[in-house]
N, C-alpha and C positions, 0 to 999 in steps of 0.2 A: 384607609385606617377606620377604626369605630372610636367616634367621639363621646366620651361618657359627660353627664349633665354634673355640671359642678354644686348644685341643689345636694343638701344631705338626704332630702325629702323625694328624691328621683331614683328609680328603678338604675340597678347598676347589674353588670355582667359578675358571679361570682365567680372566680377564677380560682379561689382554693380546690388541689387536685387532690380531696379525699374525702370517701363517700360521707362522712358526718357533715360535711357543706354543703353538697349537693342534695343530700336527702333531706335537707332541711327546708328546700324548696317545696317538697312536698307535705313534712310531718316536721314543726305543726301545722307550716304553711305559710301565706303571708310574706314571703323572706324579700330579700330585699332585692331581688333579681324577678319577682312579680309584678307582673304589668295590671292583668286582669283575671279574678277569680272568683268559680263561684264559692262562697261560703256556708258550710253545715258545722253545726256545735252537738254532741251529744248531749250537752248538758247547759244550761242555765247556771247562769250566775246564782241561783238561791240552790241548785246541785238538782233539778228535775230535768228529767228527757226533755231537748228540744226536736233534734232532725239529726238522723243520721241516711246515707245513702247506699246503694248497692255495688259500689265500686269494688270494697275485697271480697264480694260474692263473684262478680264477673270474672276476677283475676285469681282464677285460686292455685294452688300447689298441686289437687286432685280434681278428678271429677266426677263426686258420688251421681248415680244412676237415679237416686232417687230426688236430687234436688232439682228445684225449679229454677237454680238457678246458673254458676258456673258454663256460662254460654262460651267463654272464649279461652282459647288457649293460645303461647305461641306456635307459631309452622314450624317445623321442623328444620324448614331451610333456616329461617330465623336464627332459631336458636343454635345451631351449627354456627353463623355470623358473629353470634355472641361469643360463646366459645374461643371463634378466630380471633377475636380481641381480644379475648383473656388471656390466650396463649403469648399473643404479641407482644403484652406486656410482660409476659416471663412467670405469670402466676396463671390458675384459674381461680376464677374470681369469686369461687364461695370459701377461698382461703385464705384471702385478707381484705376485707370490704371495703380496704378504707385505700387501696392500688385500684379495685374496680369499680369505680362510682355508681356505673347509671344501668336503668332497666330492669334487670332480674336479681334473684336471691335463691339459690337452690342447687341440687347435688350437680355436678359434671354432666351426668349423663341422661338427662333430666329429657324425655320427646313428649311429644301429644299423644295423650291417654296409655303414658309407661309406668302410671301412679308414684314416679318422683318427682319432690317437689320443683317445680319452678316457677315462682311466686313472681308476681309484678310486683316488686319490692315499695314500689313507688306509692300504691295506693294499700297492702297489706301490711306494711313495715310498721312498726313499734316506734315506742322511743328510744330503743338500742337498734346496735347494728344484725343482732344476732336472736329477737324472738319479736311475731309477728302481732298485729292486732289483735286486741282480744273483741268480741262480738259487740261489749259496750260501749266500744270507741272508732266503729265504721264509721267517721267522719269525715274521710280525708276531703280536702277540696280540692272543687275540678277547676284545673288552670287550663284559662283560653290563650291566653299569649303570658309569654315572659320574654327576657331581653335576648334568650338565646336564639329563641325563632325570630325575631328582631332582624339580628346577626344574619342568619341564614337568610330570609327575606332578600335583606341587603345583597348579598353574594349569588344569590338569583338574579338581581335585576342587572347586576352588574357582569355577570356572564351572560343573560340575554340582551342587555342592551346592542351590542356589535355580533353576537352569537359567537362570541370566544374569537372573537378577529382581532380584539382590541388587548394586548398584552398587558399593560397597566390595569384596564378594567379585571382580566382574569388575577393578575399578580394580587390584588386588592381582595379580590373573591377569595384565594386559597390562603392570605392573612385570616378572614376572618372562619372559615373554616378550621385552619390548623389550632387557631385560638381556643375553639370550645374541643374539639380534640387533645390539645393540651390540657384541660381543664380533666380529660377521663384519663390521664395517663397515657394514650397512646402515642404515638410518633407522628411526625407531620408525613404529610401526604407525598410520596414519591412524584409528585405533578411537578412541572413550571407554568410559568405566562406562554409557554409556546406549546403544553400538551391540548390533545383535539377536544374539540367541544363534546365530543362525546364521552371521553377521559371524565372532563371538567364535571358535566352534567352528573355522572353516576357517582363522581364522589358527593356531590352535593346532596343527591338522592339520598345514597347511604346515610349520611350523616343525620339528615332529618328522619331518617326510619330509625336509629337509633336512637337518637335524642329524646324522640317523642312518643317510643312507645307508648301501645295504649292511653294517646292523648285525641287520637281520633284525627290524625290529621293524614296518615297514611295514601289514605284512599283519593283524597281530594288531591293531595300533591301529585298523583300520577294521572289526574283529571286533566291538571291546570299545566302540566309538561304536554299532554298528548293535544293540548290546542295551540300550542308554537308551530311556528312554520321556519324552516333555517333556509332563508332566499337561494345559498352557496348549495342549497341539497349536499350537506356533509352528512346529515344527521335525519331519518325520518323518526318523528317523535312519537306518529303514531305507534309504527312497529318496533322501531329501535328501545326505545324507552315505557312508554303505558304498556303494551301488550305485553313485552321481554318480563317486566317486573309484576305484571298480574299471574302471569303463568308461572314464574319463578316462584313466589310466595303462596302461591296455591296450588296445591297437590291437584285439586280439582278441577282446574280452568285447563288445563293440560291436555294437549290433541288440536287439531286442525277445527274443531269443530267451535270451540270459544273463539279462534284464533278469525275463523272467518265472521263470525259474531262481533267480535270487538271492534272488528275493523268497518263496519257501519256505526259511526258517532253516537246516533241515535238511541243505540243498545246502551249506550255509557249513564243514561238518565231513567228516570222511574215515569210509568204513565202519570198523567195527570188524572186526578179522581174525576170517576163520572157524576159524581152529584156537582164538584166543583165547575162541570162544562156545562150541566142543566141549570145551573145557578147563573152564569155567565157565558152565555154563547157564542162570546166574541173570541173565547180560548180555544185553542185547535191544540188538539191531539198529538203526541209525540207522536211522529209517524211510522215507528217500530212498531207498536202496537194497535195502529188502525188496521 
């Protein structure tokens, strides 16, 4: 069970299932659900400019060829899953934003490089559900942790404590995951406490992916999952979770070459900078790059 603090000042999960309540996490920010976020403000109290950031540039509707920004777009696989979630509640997400509350905003057929809008609304969204931010207000806070992530961290800990072998742990984990799905107007998962570990892990990762799109979590979620070992051998976390998901959401990563590369765990991590090794001879280079 999720136990909320009784203090009025403590962070708390926002349960209201509409876009306005969920979006308040990001605009204006510092919501009740926030635990730790980096602060930005376009204006000082006296009305002069203070500090903005590039988050609205990095996750835009289109990718202008002349722009130095616009680096990131949702993958086609992720867009299809977002649309699938919208269809599961009987609505397209751009028809009723109060029913489909998270992740993106735009046309229903938006695909990478298609030229059709697919905003990461949590960063580009303005004060209404229909208008994006203006350039003078490119100051969304960047959230490091919020209550929904703590809930999913707990769900993961419950599942991994006995690798899905404890029905009570599984039931509690599903309760936490479904609580977040309910906030998104999605149906509860068609899983039970006796579902397989693979099914439970897939459900957990899916909710993390969808809830925290563009919040810098997905890659590290996969790295963490790839480091688990199931003593019972019911799931191969490297092959069944890490590699499978990398290939699923990155078309460039398809094929046998990337699979063979990712089977070497040292390839998951960057090399140590040569300058750092020169300064500290006790450092040992990542063997993948030797």
